[in-house]
Backbone as numpy.savetxt, mean C-alpha at the origin, in Angstrom:
# Nx Ny Nz CAx CAy CAz Cx Cy Cz
-2.26 -25.57 12.90 -2.51 -23.95 13.54 -1.54 -22.51 13.68
-2.12 -21.43 12.88 -0.60 -20.46 12.63 -1.10 -19.96 13.98
-0.16 -19.15 14.22 0.09 -18.02 15.47 -0.28 -16.66 14.68
-1.36 -16.00 15.37 -1.22 -14.69 15.33 -1.76 -14.10 16.65
-0.98 -12.83 16.55 -0.75 -11.53 17.05 -0.76 -10.37 16.98
-2.18 -9.49 17.49 -1.82 -8.01 17.18 -1.39 -7.18 18.37
-0.65 -6.81 17.31 0.61 -6.00 18.47 0.72 -4.40 18.86
1.15 -3.24 19.75 1.36 -2.21 19.29 2.52 -1.91 19.17
3.32 -1.05 18.34 5.00 -0.78 18.54 4.97 1.07 18.40
5.93 1.11 18.92 6.08 3.31 19.30 7.27 2.97 18.18
7.11 3.46 17.32 8.25 3.74 16.85 8.29 5.71 16.25
9.72 6.14 15.78 9.17 7.32 15.62 8.77 8.33 16.34
7.91 8.78 16.14 6.96 9.84 17.28 5.24 9.14 17.42
5.00 7.52 16.67 3.35 7.35 16.20 3.33 5.68 17.05
2.71 4.92 17.81 2.21 3.61 17.98 1.37 3.73 17.21
2.93 2.49 15.99 1.84 1.82 15.13 0.94 0.48 15.23
-0.11 0.18 15.02 -0.64 -1.36 15.57 -0.28 -2.28 14.26
-0.60 -3.31 14.29 -0.04 -4.28 13.14 -0.02 -5.63 13.44
-0.67 -6.34 13.28 -1.36 -7.58 13.23 -0.28 -9.04 12.82
0.68 -10.03 13.53 1.76 -10.72 12.88 1.62 -12.25 13.10
1.54 -12.94 11.92 0.90 -14.37 11.38 1.48 -15.26 10.42
1.73 -16.35 11.32 2.98 -17.50 10.98 4.07 -16.97 10.94
5.27 -18.16 11.12 6.46 -17.90 11.54 7.53 -18.18 10.36
7.04 -18.82 9.13 8.03 -18.50 7.65 9.41 -17.99 7.60
10.13 -18.38 7.15 11.71 -18.15 7.05 11.55 -16.64 6.90
10.69 -16.48 5.37 10.93 -14.77 4.40 9.84 -14.21 5.41
9.93 -12.59 5.75 8.97 -11.92 6.16 8.01 -11.05 5.20
7.09 -10.97 5.15 5.79 -9.97 4.27 5.47 -8.99 4.98
5.24 -7.93 4.63 5.13 -6.90 4.92 3.55 -6.37 3.82
2.47 -5.86 4.28 1.70 -5.70 3.46 0.73 -4.45 4.07
0.76 -2.95 2.90 0.32 -1.72 3.05 -0.20 -1.72 3.09
-1.55 -1.43 3.15 -2.76 -1.16 2.95 -2.64 0.26 2.11
-4.25 0.56 1.26 -4.87 1.57 0.58 -5.85 2.89 1.65
-6.04 3.35 1.20 -7.65 4.34 1.37 -8.77 3.92 0.65
-10.27 3.96 1.01 -10.33 4.04 2.55 -10.63 2.98 3.38
-9.14 2.30 3.91 -8.99 0.86 4.23 -8.10 1.16 5.34
-8.23 -0.39 5.75 -7.36 -0.50 6.65 -6.47 -1.64 6.64
-5.21 -2.46 7.51 -4.98 -2.90 7.16 -5.74 -5.01 6.91
-6.94 -4.83 7.38 -8.32 -5.53 6.88 -8.49 -5.55 5.51
-7.99 -5.27 4.88 -7.93 -5.28 3.46 -6.84 -6.59 2.81
-6.19 -6.81 3.80 -5.67 -8.56 3.57 -5.88 -9.13 3.96
-7.49 -9.57 4.07 -7.93 -10.72 5.37 -7.72 -11.91 4.37
-7.85 -11.45 2.93 -8.37 -12.87 2.14 -6.89 -13.57 1.83
-5.48 -12.62 2.16 -4.31 -12.72 1.40 -3.47 -13.82 2.60
-3.82 -12.71 3.55 -2.17 -12.58 4.63 -2.44 -14.41 5.40
-3.57 -14.48 5.87 -3.73 -16.40 6.61 -2.74 -17.14 5.37
-3.45 -16.88 4.10 -2.90 -18.15 3.60 -0.96 -17.48 3.18
-1.22 -16.65 2.89 0.65 -16.31 2.89 1.26 -16.79 3.97
0.57 -17.15 5.40 1.45 -16.97 6.51 1.24 -18.88 7.03
0.87 -19.29 5.19 1.57 -20.60 5.68 2.74 -20.64 4.80
3.88 -19.95 4.52 4.55 -19.40 3.85 6.14 -19.51 4.51
4.86 -17.53 4.85 6.05 -16.78 5.13 5.82 -16.76 6.31
6.49 -14.88 7.07 6.18 -14.40 7.95 5.08 -13.27 7.97
4.22 -12.60 7.98 3.03 -12.22 8.05 3.26 -10.80 8.22
3.43 -9.36 8.22 2.91 -8.69 9.03 2.32 -6.99 8.89
1.14 -7.34 9.13 0.35 -5.99 8.56 -0.37 -5.33 9.53
0.26 -4.15 9.33 0.43 -2.55 9.91 -0.93 -1.83 9.55
-1.47 -1.02 11.00 -2.43 0.10 9.82 -1.16 1.10 9.81
-1.06 2.28 8.41 -0.22 2.81 8.84 -0.85 3.95 9.76
0.38 5.01 9.74 0.36 6.07 10.93 -1.13 7.01 10.68
-1.89 6.72 11.73 -3.38 7.89 11.37 -4.13 6.88 10.97
-3.86 5.89 10.74 -5.04 5.18 10.11 -5.24 4.08 10.63
-6.70 3.56 11.05 -7.23 2.20 11.67 -7.08 2.37 13.22
-5.91 1.63 13.90 -5.70 1.52 15.18 -4.25 1.45 15.65
-3.85 2.58 14.39 -2.48 3.45 14.63 -2.95 4.17 14.98
-1.49 5.07 16.06 -1.81 6.09 15.96 -2.01 7.65 15.46
-1.71 8.63 16.72 -1.87 9.10 15.39 -0.85 10.78 15.50
-0.59 11.51 14.54 1.36 12.49 14.96 0.73 13.84 14.29
1.33 14.98 15.24 1.17 15.87 15.11 1.29 16.95 13.46
2.00 15.92 12.55 2.69 16.12 11.25 2.91 14.47 10.74
3.54 15.01 9.02 4.67 13.48 8.98 3.89 12.24 8.07
2.74 13.30 7.76 1.73 12.10 6.63 2.79 11.61 5.34
3.46 12.43 5.12 4.51 11.85 4.04 4.87 10.67 3.70
4.90 10.38 2.61 5.85 8.86 2.15 7.20 8.37 3.00
7.45 9.48 2.39 8.60 9.50 3.09 8.57 9.12 5.02
8.31 9.68 5.68 8.20 9.82 7.14 7.06 8.28 7.51
6.29 8.10 6.54 5.67 7.16 7.06 6.31 5.30 6.31
6.72 5.59 5.80 7.35 4.71 5.16 8.84 4.19 6.29
9.18 5.30 6.86 10.88 5.51 8.13 10.11 4.64 9.20
8.35 5.17 9.25 7.44 4.20 10.61 7.88 2.77 10.66
7.67 2.49 8.93 7.69 0.77 8.64 9.22 0.33 8.63
9.89 1.25 8.28 11.93 0.99 8.70 12.05 0.74 9.72
11.54 1.16 10.71 11.89 1.57 12.55 10.84 -0.07 12.82
10.27 -0.28 12.28 8.76 -1.40 13.06 10.11 -3.16 12.05
10.31 -3.14 11.17 11.16 -3.72 10.64 12.24 -4.19 12.15
12.66 -3.22 12.25 14.30 -3.41 13.22 13.32 -3.66 14.86
11.70 -3.35 15.12 11.63 -3.51 16.66 10.94 -4.96 16.11
11.40 -5.31 15.12 11.29 -7.01 14.60 11.96 -7.94 14.32
13.30 -7.47 14.79 14.39 -7.64 14.23 14.94 -8.36 13.17
14.12 -8.23 12.09 13.93 -7.44 10.79 15.46 -6.57 9.94
16.18 -7.80 9.15 16.67 -6.61 8.19 16.04 -6.05 6.93
15.06 -7.10 6.62 14.36 -7.05 5.28 13.80 -7.45 5.07
12.63 -7.01 4.30 11.33 -7.92 3.92 11.38 -8.21 2.34
10.00 -8.91 1.99 9.30 -9.11 0.92 8.46 -7.65 1.73
7.09 -6.45 0.58 7.17 -5.53 0.40 5.79 -5.50 0.16
4.32 -5.59 0.09 3.48 -5.80 -0.98 2.43 -4.13 -0.90
2.45 -3.28 -1.19 1.33 -2.63 -0.93 0.38 -2.39 -2.29
-0.30 -1.38 -1.42 -2.21 -1.35 -2.41 -2.19 0.22 -2.22
-2.86 1.34 -3.47 -2.79 1.67 -3.07 -2.25 2.90 -2.36
-2.86 4.20 -1.50 -1.96 4.93 -0.61 -0.51 3.91 -0.30
-1.15 2.82 0.39 0.71 1.60 0.55 1.07 1.46 -0.34
1.35 1.06 -1.82 2.49 1.22 -2.17 2.31 2.00 -3.12
2.49 3.21 -2.66 3.18 5.16 -3.22 4.27 5.24 -1.65
3.84 4.76 -0.02 4.35 4.49 0.97 5.69 3.26 0.69
5.24 1.70 -0.36 6.02 0.90 -0.12 7.22 1.22 -1.47
6.82 2.50 -2.68 7.78 3.01 -3.60 9.10 3.67 -3.05
8.01 3.96 -1.79 9.19 5.51 -1.36 10.11 5.02 -0.50
9.74 3.88 0.25 10.37 2.80 1.19 11.48 2.63 0.28
11.46 1.72 -1.02 12.38 1.15 -1.51 12.92 2.22 -2.33
12.61 3.54 -2.45 13.76 4.26 -2.84 14.54 4.91 -1.78
14.24 5.18 -0.75 14.94 5.82 0.25 15.62 4.20 0.87
15.08 2.96 1.08 16.00 2.11 2.08 16.79 1.21 1.28
16.83 0.95 0.19 16.51 -0.42 -0.72 17.21 -1.99 -0.10
18.08 -1.27 0.32 18.62 -2.90 1.38 18.04 -3.50 2.18
17.14 -2.60 2.44 15.68 -2.93 3.27 14.05 -4.15 2.58
13.95 -3.86 1.31 13.62 -4.47 0.92 13.80 -5.49 -0.20
13.44 -6.72 0.02 13.90 -7.61 -0.89 12.90 -8.39 -2.29
12.11 -7.67 -1.94 11.53 -7.47 -3.46 10.24 -7.00 -3.05
9.63 -6.36 -4.46 8.53 -5.06 -3.97 6.97 -5.66 -4.76
5.93 -5.35 -4.42 4.57 -5.40 -5.30 3.80 -4.39 -5.02
3.56 -3.89 -6.48 3.31 -2.64 -6.33 1.41 -2.83 -6.82
0.75 -3.08 -6.11 -0.94 -3.17 -6.94 -1.21 -2.25 -6.82
-2.20 -1.64 -8.11 -3.19 -0.87 -8.63 -2.43 0.55 -8.90
-1.26 0.73 -9.05 -1.04 2.09 -9.34 -0.08 2.29 -10.07
0.11 3.88 -10.46 1.05 4.40 -10.83 2.12 4.48 -10.38
3.43 6.03 -10.30 4.39 6.58 -9.74 3.70 7.57 -9.73
3.14 8.42 -8.14 3.05 8.91 -7.97 3.35 10.55 -9.04
4.86 10.64 -9.68 5.28 11.99 -10.36 3.86 11.65 -11.66
3.83 10.21 -12.18 3.77 10.53 -13.24 1.95 10.77 -13.29
1.30 10.20 -12.42 -0.01 10.48 -11.96 -0.34 12.14 -12.31
0.29 12.67 -11.34 -0.06 14.16 -11.29 0.67 14.90 -12.82
1.43 14.32 -13.02 1.53 15.16 -14.44 0.09 14.73 -16.35
-0.17 13.27 -15.31 -0.75 13.03 -16.77 -2.65 13.50 -16.10
-2.52 14.19 -15.58 -4.40 14.76 -15.17 -4.97 15.59 -16.66
-6.21 14.71 -16.54 -6.76 15.52 -17.95 -8.21 15.75 -17.79
-9.09 15.99 -18.71 -11.16 15.93 -18.14 -10.69 14.69 -17.87
-10.64 13.40 -18.28 -11.20 12.41 -17.44 -10.91 11.43 -17.14
-9.47 11.53 -16.83 -8.91 10.89 -15.22 -8.70 12.33 -13.92
-9.10 13.79 -13.93 -9.01 14.84 -13.08 -11.00 13.99 -12.60
-12.04 13.84 -13.72 -13.16 13.46 -13.38 -13.30 12.32 -12.26
-12.41 11.02 -13.01 -12.87 10.10 -12.28 -11.78 9.82 -11.21
-10.91 10.21 -10.80 -9.95 10.89 -9.49 -10.63 12.35 -8.83
-10.89 12.86 -8.73 -11.38 13.66 -7.99 -11.34 13.86 -6.82
-11.68 12.81 -6.20 -11.29 13.16 -4.27 -9.79 13.69 -4.45
-9.26 13.14 -4.62 -7.81 13.46 -4.88 -7.67 14.86 -4.38
-8.44 16.23 -5.57 -8.52 17.54 -5.14 -9.45 17.69 -4.14
-10.34 17.51 -3.65 -11.51 17.31 -2.98 -10.61 16.90 -1.15
-10.14 16.16 -1.33 -8.76 15.92 -0.13 -7.85 17.04 -0.22
-7.76 17.63 -1.15 -6.34 18.16 -0.70 -6.44 20.10 -0.42
-8.25 20.12 -0.34 -8.55 20.92 0.03 -8.29 21.55 1.83
-7.86 22.34 1.99 -7.29 22.46 3.27 -9.30 22.35 4.31
-9.12 21.45 5.49 -10.49 22.37 6.20 -12.04 21.87 5.40
-11.87 21.94 4.28 -13.89 21.66 3.84 -13.71 20.24 3.54
-12.79 18.95 3.36 -13.25 17.51 3.01 -13.27 17.28 4.91
-13.24 17.47 5.76 -13.28 16.85 7.05 -14.67 17.80 7.12
-15.39 18.90 6.94 -16.59 19.40 7.31 -17.21 18.40 6.72
-17.31 17.96 5.62 -18.59 17.44 4.49 -18.43 15.72 5.52
-16.95 15.56 5.24 -17.28 13.99 5.33 -18.04 13.73 6.88
-16.68 14.50 7.90 -17.16 14.01 9.29 -18.43 14.34 9.85
-19.39 13.21 10.14 -20.62 12.61 10.85 -21.20 12.03 9.67
-21.15 12.28 8.40 -21.23 11.12 7.32 -20.42 10.67 6.65
-19.52 9.91 7.49 -18.78 9.04 6.58 -19.31 7.69 6.14
-20.18 7.22 7.05 -20.46 5.51 6.56 -21.12 6.35 4.61
-21.83 7.01 4.32 -22.26 7.42 3.14 -21.19 7.73 2.23
-20.02 8.20 2.76 -18.99 8.63 2.17 -18.39 7.72 1.35
-17.93 6.63 2.82 -17.11 5.54 2.35 -17.87 4.47 1.42
-19.11 4.58 1.50 -19.92 3.79 1.11 -20.08 4.03 -0.55
-20.24 5.23 -0.91 -19.83 5.47 -2.39 -19.57 4.94 -3.02
-17.66 4.96 -2.53 -16.16 4.78 -3.07 -16.84 2.95 -3.42
-16.82 2.97 -2.20 -17.20 0.97 -1.70 -18.48 0.40 -2.81
-19.08 0.77 -3.51 -20.35 0.35 -3.65 -20.19 -0.97 -4.44
-19.03 -0.82 -5.60 -18.79 -1.44 -6.40 -18.45 -2.93 -6.09
-17.86 -2.48 -4.67 -17.52 -4.27 -3.91 -18.25 -4.83 -2.68
-19.36 -3.85 -2.73 -20.61 -4.36 -1.72 -21.02 -5.02 -2.37
-21.32 -4.18 -3.75 -22.85 -5.58 -4.78 -21.68 -6.15 -4.60
-20.46 -6.65 -4.96 -20.15 -7.87 -5.31 -19.89 -9.24 -4.08
-19.92 -8.40 -2.99 -19.44 -9.45 -1.71 -17.76 -9.07 -1.95
-16.82 -8.31 -2.70 -15.44 -8.67 -2.36 -15.78 -7.74 -0.92
-16.49 -6.78 -0.19 -16.48 -6.56 0.61 -17.50 -6.94 2.01
-17.60 -7.44 2.33 -18.53 -7.59 3.01 -19.09 -6.57 4.52
-20.56 -7.00 4.59 -20.75 -5.72 5.39 -19.99 -5.39 6.86
-19.47 -7.01 7.11 -18.27 -6.46 8.80 -17.44 -5.86 8.73
-16.63 -5.49 6.97 -15.83 -5.27 7.58 -16.19 -4.08 6.34
-17.41 -3.35 5.89 -17.04 -1.91 5.30 -17.73 -1.56 7.17
-18.14 -1.66 7.77 -18.26 -1.87 9.21 -17.13 -1.29 9.67
-15.97 -2.56 9.64 -14.76 -1.84 10.43 -14.48 -0.59 10.09
-14.68 -0.15 9.25 -13.86 0.47 7.58 -14.20 2.06 8.26
-15.93 1.71 8.16 -16.85 3.32 8.54 -15.97 3.71 10.50
-16.09 2.63 11.32 -15.81 2.78 12.11 -14.22 3.52 12.14
-13.37 3.06 11.72 -12.11 3.21 11.48 -12.03 4.86 10.85
-12.37 5.38 10.26 -12.27 6.85 10.07 -13.82 7.71 10.20
-14.12 7.04 10.95 -15.37 7.67 11.46 -15.22 9.13 13.21
-13.64 8.50 13.76 -13.10 9.63 14.45 -12.26 11.01 13.67
-12.42 12.17 13.34 -11.89 12.87 13.03 -11.57 13.34 12.81
-10.32 12.92 13.80 -8.87 13.11 14.21 -8.10 12.30 12.63
-8.42 10.80 13.33 -8.43 10.00 12.34 -7.99 10.33 10.54
-9.79 10.78 10.73 -10.29 11.45 9.08 -9.48 12.34 8.82
-8.53 12.94 9.52 -8.05 14.43 9.11 -6.53 13.75 8.88
-6.13 12.89 9.71 -4.77 12.08 9.07 -5.10 11.85 7.77
-5.87 10.24 7.24 -6.06 10.42 6.17 -6.06 11.32 4.70
-6.65 12.30 5.34 -6.58 13.42 4.32 -5.32 14.50 4.25
-4.77 14.27 5.54 -2.94 14.91 5.21 -2.29 13.81 4.46
-2.69 12.93 4.31 -1.71 11.76 3.18 -1.93 11.90 2.10
-3.52 12.76 1.37 -3.25 13.30 0.10 -2.98 14.03 -0.20
-2.84 14.67 0.76 -2.21 16.80 0.82 -0.56 16.74 0.60
-0.40 15.11 1.40 1.42 15.22 0.55 1.67 14.55 -0.37
0.96 14.34 -1.08 0.98 13.81 -2.16 1.52 14.81 -3.22
1.01 16.21 -3.07 0.62 17.12 -3.60 2.34 17.88 -4.14
2.19 18.01 -2.46 3.36 18.54 -2.21 4.83 18.09 -1.75
5.05 17.12 -1.04 6.40 16.56 -0.29 6.23 15.79 -0.51
5.68 14.76 -1.45 5.91 13.65 -2.10 6.44 13.07 -3.48
5.29 14.55 -3.86 6.15 15.02 -5.88 6.57 15.52 -5.68
7.60 16.29 -4.75 8.85 17.07 -4.84 10.34 15.86 -4.79
9.61 15.43 -3.80 11.11 13.98 -3.67 10.99 12.83 -4.86
10.14 12.49 -4.76 10.17 11.40 -6.49 10.51 12.52 -8.04
10.10 13.66 -7.68 10.24 14.40 -9.22 11.84 14.72 -8.90
12.90 14.57 -7.34 14.02 14.53 -6.97 14.67 13.74 -7.54
14.77 12.33 -7.06 15.21 11.21 -7.15 15.50 11.10 -8.44
14.11 11.17 -9.06 14.19 10.51 -11.27 14.57 11.46 -11.53
15.36 12.83 -10.91 15.85 13.80 -11.65 17.49 13.17 -11.04
17.70 13.03 -10.41 19.21 13.08 -9.94 19.40 11.09 -10.57
18.99 9.90 -10.95 18.77 8.72 -11.34 18.27 7.95 -11.17
18.20 8.26 -9.26 17.24 7.54 -8.51 16.39 6.26 -8.88
16.61 4.80 -8.86 15.44 3.82 -9.66 15.74 2.74 -8.54
14.30 1.98 -8.59 13.55 0.57 -8.05 15.00 -0.09 -8.82
15.82 -1.15 -7.92 16.37 -1.94 -8.22 15.97 -3.48 -7.73
15.10 -3.52 -6.73 14.63 -5.37 -6.16 13.95 -5.35 -7.58
13.58 -6.44 -7.46 12.90 -7.75 -8.41 11.25 -6.87 -7.50
10.35 -6.47 -8.89 9.18 -5.25 -9.24 7.46 -6.69 -9.63
6.60 -6.98 -8.85 5.42 -7.34 -9.66 5.13 -5.82 -9.19
3.50 -6.17 -10.75 2.92 -5.05 -10.61 1.69 -5.77 -10.40
0.25 -5.55 -10.15 -0.84 -6.31 -10.69 -2.54 -5.18 -10.62
-2.92 -5.61 -12.03 -4.24 -3.87 -11.18 -5.16 -4.49 -12.10
-6.17 -3.94 -11.63 -7.68 -4.67 -12.16 -7.45 -4.72 -13.31
-8.41 -5.94 -14.02 -8.37 -5.85 -15.52 -9.83 -4.53 -15.73
-10.46 -4.18 -15.06 -11.64 -3.42 -15.11 -11.73 -2.05 -14.52
-10.14 -2.23 -13.83 -10.25 -0.31 -13.63 -9.77 0.40 -14.01
-9.20 1.50 -13.56 -8.63 2.36 -13.98 -7.54 3.02 -14.85
-6.97 1.27 -14.65 -5.45 1.06 -15.55 -5.42 0.09 -16.84
-6.27 0.02 -16.63 -7.06 -1.37 -17.39 -6.16 -1.13 -19.05
-6.48 0.37 -19.42 -5.62 0.85 -20.79 -3.95 1.26 -20.75
-3.76 1.54 -19.49 -1.90 2.08 -19.17 -0.77 1.45 -19.34
-0.17 1.74 -19.56 0.88 1.47 -19.88 1.64 0.97 -18.80
0.98 -0.10 -17.49 1.89 0.22 -16.61 3.12 -0.84 -16.73
3.43 -1.70 -16.97 4.47 -1.76 -16.75 5.67 -1.16 -17.56
5.48 -0.77 -18.74 5.90 0.42 -19.54 6.28 1.40 -18.28
5.58 2.30 -17.95 5.57 3.33 -17.14 6.48 2.88 -16.18
6.77 1.64 -14.95 7.09 1.40 -13.93 8.28 0.29 -14.53
8.73 0.41 -15.79 10.29 0.06 -15.98 10.86 1.66 -16.38
10.52 2.88 -16.68 11.62 3.95 -16.98 11.68 4.39 -15.31
11.16 3.33 -14.61 11.27 3.86 -13.01 12.37 2.90 -12.04
12.89 1.59 -13.11 13.53 1.20 -12.95 14.94 1.01 -12.98
15.73 1.06 -11.84 16.93 0.77 -13.27 17.69 -0.49 -13.79
16.43 -1.83 -13.30 16.81 -3.23 -14.15 15.40 -3.34 -15.05
14.73 -3.20 -16.66 13.59 -2.96 -16.68 13.28 -4.23 -16.79
14.45 -5.00 -16.73 13.70 -7.22 -16.58 13.62 -7.32 -15.46
14.05 -6.69 -14.63 13.90 -7.39 -12.94 11.67 -7.01 -12.61
10.98 -6.42 -14.35 9.45 -5.78 -13.88 8.49 -6.81 -14.55
7.85 -7.41 -14.01 7.03 -7.79 -13.85 5.56 -8.00 -13.76
4.31 -8.23 -14.74 2.92 -8.14 -14.00 2.03 -8.14 -14.84
0.80 -8.43 -14.45 -0.05 -8.66 -15.01 -1.32 -8.01 -14.59
-2.33 -8.03 -15.62 -3.44 -7.80 -14.34 -4.43 -8.00 -14.04
-5.11 -8.69 -13.42 -6.30 -9.38 -12.77 -7.61 -9.45 -12.47
-8.59 -10.34 -12.74 -9.93 -10.35 -12.57 -10.44 -9.00 -11.19
-11.67 -8.14 -12.06 -11.82 -6.84 -11.33 -11.19 -5.96 -11.44
-11.48 -4.80 -9.81 -11.57 -3.13 -10.38 -10.43 -3.35 -9.09
-10.59 -1.41 -9.09 -9.21 -1.24 -7.96 -9.12 -2.20 -6.37
-10.18 -2.60 -5.81 -9.91 -2.73 -4.95 -8.71 -4.65 -4.88
-7.92 -4.75 -5.33 -7.30 -6.07 -5.92 -6.83 -7.19 -4.76
-6.94 -6.62 -3.41 -6.36 -7.84 -2.37 -7.76 -8.04 -2.25
-9.01 -7.64 -2.29 -10.25 -7.67 -1.83 -10.89 -8.47 -3.02
-10.79 -7.90 -4.30 -11.80 -8.52 -5.22 -11.19 -9.28 -6.28
-9.67 -9.73 -5.89 -8.90 -11.01 -7.08 -7.92 -11.05 -5.35
-8.55 -11.84 -4.61 -7.17 -12.12 -3.98 -6.65 -13.61 -3.98
-7.19 -14.35 -4.83 -6.31 -15.54 -5.13 -5.75 -15.34 -6.38
-5.94 -14.19 -7.40 -4.67 -14.00 -8.54 -3.42 -13.60 -7.74
-4.06 -12.60 -6.52 -2.77 -11.91 -5.88 -2.24 -13.22 -4.81
-2.29 -14.00 -4.60 -1.90 -14.97 -3.83 -1.50 -16.05 -4.92
-1.56 -16.56 -6.25 -0.73 -16.82 -7.06 0.54 -16.32 -7.51
-0.14 -15.08 -8.06 0.81 -14.26 -8.37 2.36 -13.69 -7.67
1.85 -13.62 -6.65 3.32 -13.07 -5.81 4.24 -14.79 -4.80
2.67 -16.23 -5.17 3.80 -17.07 -5.08 4.68 -17.15 -5.89
4.21 -17.34 -7.09 4.90 -17.37 -8.68 5.89 -16.67 -8.36
5.94 -15.35 -8.24 7.12 -14.52 -8.54 7.66 -14.54 -7.61
8.05 -14.65 -6.02 8.54 -14.96 -4.83 9.62 -17.08 -5.17
9.12 -17.40 -5.73 9.75 -18.55 -5.77 10.33 -19.07 -7.67
9.86 -17.46 -8.19 10.95 -17.72 -9.90 12.65 -17.63 -8.91
13.23 -16.25 -7.74 13.71 -16.44 -6.53 14.30 -17.15 -5.99
15.54 -18.06 -6.26 15.51 -19.12 -4.84 16.29 -18.45 -4.62
16.98 -17.19 -4.24 17.29 -16.63 -3.50 15.67 -16.26 -1.70
14.93 -15.84 -3.10 13.50 -15.36 -2.46 12.46 -16.41 -1.81
12.62 -17.95 -1.71 11.88 -19.15 -1.59 12.34 -18.97 -0.28
10.35 -19.44 0.02 10.96 -20.34 1.29 11.64 -21.32 2.15
12.60 -20.30 2.87 13.34 -21.37 3.03 15.47 -20.86 2.98
15.13 -19.96 2.17 16.20 -19.52 1.25 16.25 -18.22 2.71
17.48 -17.69 2.64 18.28 -16.19 3.53 17.48 -15.03 2.33
16.63 -14.13 3.17 16.56 -12.64 2.15 17.66 -12.67 1.52
17.70 -12.00 0.13 18.89 -11.57 -0.67 19.12 -9.92 -0.89
19.34 -8.37 -0.20 17.92 -7.70 -0.54 18.77 -7.01 -1.18
18.10 -5.65 -2.01 18.62 -5.56 -3.51 19.32 -4.39 -2.43
20.26 -3.48 -3.83 20.69 -2.42 -3.61 22.13 -2.66 -2.89
């Protein structure tokens, strides 16, 4: 029977809540997006834990994790996760991120390449690419980025109406059953605290400022990802017609190390296509002997 614990660790200036499942030789960190928590990995974490040690945190300001007065940019959030690894006595891990968590994972791999033995990013393009590709169609589809960017207004309008707001975003996966009602209630509870709600909007605001500036600066200096990279995206989502592999290969030191495929469903990949995620991750990790179960991690960088 798999061992699972719910823990809290104080790292940097925040308390991070996380689950740790299994005791496999290679650790895997799963990073959630918005409007979710670590619960978005509920269909993936335990099956992965049959081979690996799975660590599922709530990002700073999200879910059961604590709040900070600042530092919701991806670099600071990634530093939290780096500190969590050290807290657990680990030097490196496989990192899998979805949505906002994928942006944190990307920054983590740029800042601390030796800590990421392999990287999987789900349904995202690089922040700098997204910010420079907005047109009428994409801005209409991603209107919430611009809404969340506004000072104070999103909190004013969403606080007290969180359930309706989140139901709008998750309506498709609620109808399909990919997100069940108890999980949806968990998300609503997690975002109903005004301070945590503000923290998640600060995450978006940082995307237009600190995150974009760091990504642009690194790209200009020739800083690229170095570790094996797996990309998965929803075949029926916003990236269905994008050149996902080509774009990410331009952000990698070795384009041949970038693989990926669309998976069934839309944006909420871990919840809509958990088996496809599991199959792809197992294949990705087993392709390298240094990353397969029973082998010592081989950090990139």
